[in-house]
C-alpha positions as CSV (number, residue, x, y, z in Angstrom):
1,X,75.9,105.7,108.1
2,X,79.5,104.5,107.7
3,X,80.7,101.6,109.5
4,X,84.2,100.1,110.3
5,X,84.8,96.5,109.5
6,X,86.6,95.4,112.7
7,X,88.1,92.4,111.1
8,X,89.9,94.6,108.6
9,X,90.9,97.7,110.6
10,X,94.4,97.9,111.3
11,X,94.3,100.7,113.9
12,X,96.2,103.0,112.5
13,X,94.0,106.3,113.2
14,X,93.7,107.4,109.8
15,X,89.7,107.6,110.1
16,X,89.8,109.5,113.1
17,X,92.2,112.1,111.9
18,X,90.0,112.5,108.7
19,X,86.7,112.8,110.6
20,X,85.7,116.4,110.4
21,X,83.6,116.0,113.8
22,X,85.5,114.1,115.8
23,X,83.1,111.4,116.2
24,X,85.9,107.9,115.7
25,X,87.6,106.2,118.6
26,X,89.5,103.6,119.6
27,X,87.5,100.8,121.6
28,X,89.2,98.2,124.0
29,X,89.9,96.4,121.3
30,X,92.2,98.5,119.4
31,X,90.0,98.9,116.8
32,X,88.0,101.9,116.0
33,X,84.8,102.9,115.7
34,X,82.2,105.4,114.6
35,X,80.1,107.4,117.1
36,X,76.5,108.6,117.2
37,X,77.6,112.1,115.8
38,X,78.4,110.9,112.8
39,X,77.3,113.4,109.6
40,X,77.8,110.6,107.2
41,X,80.4,112.7,105.0
42,X,82.7,109.8,104.0
43,X,85.6,111.5,105.0
44,X,86.7,108.5,107.1
45,X,86.2,106.3,104.4
46,X,88.4,108.0,102.0
47,X,91.4,108.2,104.6
48,X,91.0,104.4,105.4
49,X,94.3,102.5,103.6
50,X,92.5,99.3,104.1
51,X,89.2,100.3,102.8
52,X,87.6,99.1,106.2
53,X,85.0,101.6,106.2
54,X,82.0,101.9,104.3
55,X,78.3,103.1,103.7
56,X,75.3,101.1,105.2
């Protein structure tokens, strides 16, 4: 599963737009999180301009 490093995330929304299953959303801190419906395709990681997303 992929995870978003909240310290690196700039809240730009590129990952949300890249997610084919719509499981990425913004939390209360203005950072993005990946939900349980993640299919682990990695599209979000490719869309992140600051490399805040990695596979775990």
